[in-house]
C-alpha positions as CSV (number, residue, x, y, z in Angstrom):
1,M,-1.2,15.4,40.7
2,K,-3.8,13.9,43.1
3,R,-3.5,10.5,41.4
4,T,0.3,10.5,41.5
5,F,0.2,11.4,45.2
6,D,-2.3,8.6,45.9
7,I,0.0,6.0,44.3
8,L,3.2,7.2,45.9
9,A,1.6,7.7,49.4
10,A,-0.3,4.4,49.4
11,S,2.7,2.4,48.1
12,L,4.9,4.0,50.8
13,V,2.5,3.2,53.6
14,L,2.0,-0.4,52.4
15,I,5.8,-0.9,52.5
16,I,6.3,0.7,55.9
17,L,3.3,-1.1,57.4
18,F,4.0,-4.5,55.9
19,P,4.9,-6.0,59.3
20,V,1.6,-4.7,60.7
21,Y,-0.3,-6.2,57.8
22,A,1.4,-9.5,58.4
23,L,0.7,-9.5,62.1
24,I,-3.0,-8.5,61.6
25,A,-3.4,-11.2,59.0
26,L,-2.0,-13.9,61.4
27,L,-4.2,-12.7,64.2
28,V,-7.3,-12.7,62.0
29,R,-6.6,-16.1,60.7
30,W,-6.0,-17.4,64.3
31,K,-9.0,-15.7,66.0
32,L,-11.6,-15.5,63.2
33,G,-10.5,-18.1,60.7
34,S,-10.3,-17.7,56.9
35,P,-10.7,-15.8,54.7
36,V,-8.5,-13.1,56.2
37,L,-9.8,-10.4,53.9
38,F,-13.4,-9.3,53.7
39,R,-14.5,-8.4,50.1
40,Q,-17.6,-6.4,49.2
41,E,-18.8,-4.8,46.1
42,R,-19.1,-1.0,46.4
43,A,-19.9,1.8,44.0
44,G,-16.9,3.7,42.6
45,V,-16.4,6.7,40.3
46,N,-19.4,7.2,38.0
47,G,-21.2,4.5,40.0
48,K,-19.0,1.7,38.5
49,P,-18.9,-1.3,40.9
50,F,-15.6,-2.5,42.3
51,M,-14.5,-5.0,44.9
52,M,-13.3,-3.3,48.1
53,Y,-11.1,-5.0,50.6
54,K,-10.9,-4.9,54.4
55,F,-9.5,-7.1,57.1
56,R,-12.2,-9.5,58.4
57,S,-13.7,-8.4,61.7
58,M,-16.6,-10.8,62.2
59,T,-17.0,-14.6,62.6
60,N,-19.4,-16.8,60.7
61,D,-21.2,-18.0,63.8
62,R,-24.7,-19.3,63.2
63,D,-27.6,-20.3,65.3
64,E,-29.1,-23.8,65.5
65,Q,-31.2,-23.2,62.4
66,G,-28.0,-22.2,60.4
67,K,-28.9,-18.5,60.4
68,L,-26.1,-16.0,60.9
69,L,-26.1,-14.5,64.3
70,S,-26.5,-10.7,64.7
71,D,-23.6,-8.4,63.9
72,H,-23.3,-7.6,67.6
73,E,-22.8,-11.3,68.4
74,R,-20.4,-12.0,65.6
75,V,-18.0,-9.0,66.1
76,H,-15.0,-10.5,67.9
77,A,-13.0,-8.6,70.4
78,L,-10.2,-8.5,67.7
79,G,-12.7,-7.2,65.2
80,R,-13.8,-4.4,67.6
81,F,-10.2,-3.3,68.0
82,L,-9.6,-3.4,64.3
83,R,-12.7,-1.3,63.6
84,S,-12.2,1.2,66.4
85,S,-8.6,1.8,65.3
86,S,-9.5,1.7,61.6
87,L,-6.8,-0.9,61.0
88,D,-9.5,-3.0,59.2
89,E,-9.4,-0.4,56.5
90,L,-5.7,-0.8,55.6
91,P,-6.3,-3.3,52.7
92,E,-8.1,-0.5,50.9
93,L,-4.7,1.0,50.1
94,W,-4.5,-1.7,47.5
95,N,-7.8,-0.3,46.0
96,V,-6.1,3.1,46.0
97,I,-3.1,1.8,44.1
98,R,-5.4,0.0,41.6
99,G,-7.1,3.3,40.9
100,E,-10.5,2.3,42.3
101,M,-10.2,4.6,45.3
102,S,-8.4,7.7,46.4
103,L,-6.9,8.6,49.7
104,V,-9.5,11.3,50.1
105,G,-13.1,11.3,48.7
106,P,-16.6,10.2,49.6
107,R,-16.6,6.9,51.2
108,P,-17.7,4.1,48.8
109,L,-21.2,2.9,49.7
110,F,-23.2,-0.2,48.6
111,V,-24.1,-0.6,45.0
112,A,-27.7,-1.3,46.0
113,Y,-28.0,2.4,47.1
114,L,-27.4,3.7,43.6
115,P,-31.1,4.0,42.6
116,Y,-31.9,5.9,45.8
117,Y,-29.8,9.0,45.4
118,T,-31.3,12.3,44.3
119,E,-29.7,14.0,41.3
120,I,-27.6,16.2,43.6
121,E,-26.6,13.4,45.9
122,A,-25.4,11.3,42.9
123,R,-22.7,13.9,42.3
124,R,-20.7,12.1,45.0
125,H,-19.8,9.6,42.3
126,E,-18.1,12.2,40.1
127,V,-14.8,11.5,41.9
128,R,-13.1,8.4,43.1
129,P,-14.3,7.2,46.5
130,G,-11.9,7.8,49.4
131,L,-10.2,6.0,52.2
132,T,-11.3,9.0,54.2
133,G,-13.4,12.0,53.4
134,L,-15.1,15.2,54.6
135,A,-17.9,13.3,56.3
136,Q,-15.5,11.0,58.1
137,V,-13.7,13.9,59.8
138,S,-17.0,15.8,60.5
139,G,-18.8,13.2,62.5
140,R,-18.3,9.8,60.8
141,N,-21.1,7.3,61.8
142,S,-22.7,9.9,64.2
143,L,-24.0,11.9,61.2
144,Q,-27.4,11.3,59.7
145,W,-27.7,10.0,56.2
146,D,-28.6,13.4,54.6
147,E,-25.7,15.1,56.4
148,R,-23.2,12.6,55.1
149,L,-24.4,12.8,51.5
150,A,-24.5,16.6,51.7
151,M,-20.8,16.7,52.8
152,D,-19.9,14.3,50.1
153,V,-21.4,16.6,47.5
154,Q,-19.7,19.6,49.2
155,Y,-16.3,17.8,48.9
156,V,-16.9,17.3,45.1
157,Q,-17.8,21.0,44.6
158,E,-15.0,22.4,46.7
159,R,-12.2,19.8,46.5
160,S,-8.7,21.1,46.4
161,W,-5.2,20.1,47.4
162,W,-5.5,22.1,50.6
163,M,-8.8,20.5,51.5
164,D,-7.4,17.0,51.0
165,T,-4.4,17.9,53.2
166,K,-6.6,19.1,56.0
167,I,-8.8,16.0,55.8
168,L,-5.8,13.7,55.9
169,F,-4.4,15.4,59.0
170,A,-7.9,15.5,60.7
171,T,-8.2,11.7,59.9
172,V,-5.0,10.9,61.7
173,L,-6.4,12.8,64.8
174,K,-9.7,11.0,64.6
175,V,-8.0,7.6,64.4
176,I,-5.7,8.3,67.3
177,T,-8.6,9.6,69.5
178,K,-11.1,7.0,68.2
179,Q,-13.8,9.7,67.8
180,D,-17.2,9.0,66.3
181,V,-16.6,5.3,65.9
182,D,-19.5,2.8,65.9
183,V,-18.0,-0.6,65.6
184,V,-21.2,-2.6,65.2
185,T,-24.3,-0.8,64.1
186,G,-23.1,1.9,61.7
187,G,-23.8,0.0,58.5
188,N,-27.2,-1.2,59.6
189,R,-28.2,2.3,60.7
190,R,-27.3,3.7,57.3
191,L,-29.5,1.1,55.6
192,D,-32.3,1.9,58.0
193,D,-32.0,5.6,57.2
194,L,-32.1,4.8,53.5
195,R,-35.3,2.8,53.9
196,R,-37.0,5.6,55.8
197,K,-35.9,8.1,53.1
198,S,-37.4,5.9,50.4
199,S,-40.9,6.7,51.8
200,S,-40.3,10.3,52.9
201,G,-42.0,11.9,49.9
202,P,-40.7,14.7,47.6
203,G,-37.1,15.6,48.1
204,G,-36.2,12.2,49.7
205,V,-34.5,9.3,48.1
206,K,-36.9,7.5,45.7
């Protein structure tokens, strides 16, 4: 039932928002250049890697030595808008249709993180990763690493049709109000947290 709903809902949204997709693609191509889509390998169900798609939000600007500038310097005004409005996530609906993601589930994280989860934290990969999830409607990037992983596991343990419905409605409210959004440093902070956990001793990520 969940998979059927994912396919029908994602397909319907893709059809309805096709003009929005086309407009964003044109703006990204004009302001940021090509490629329009940003692709990155993420860990899916059972930890299996898959290619996740987003609209591009950063330029490829480099310094005089040819080194990429910092994220803060490369995030274009258009990219900030796409991130704060979550419009950069729209291409992930294609991942949902392909069966690599679900509308609701733990957010897909980097494949490089796989060796660092505890046995309990690794349970987040028992289900398909989601376009949105319990952690995203409970604090998003403002949460600490441990809190996010704990909520991912909580979702796996308590998931239900009613929980998914509440998360979807809460997600709409979060997107409209732009709550708990970090358009630049979120990813880097998560990696920093992981590195700190790797040396935190027993109970931490190893």
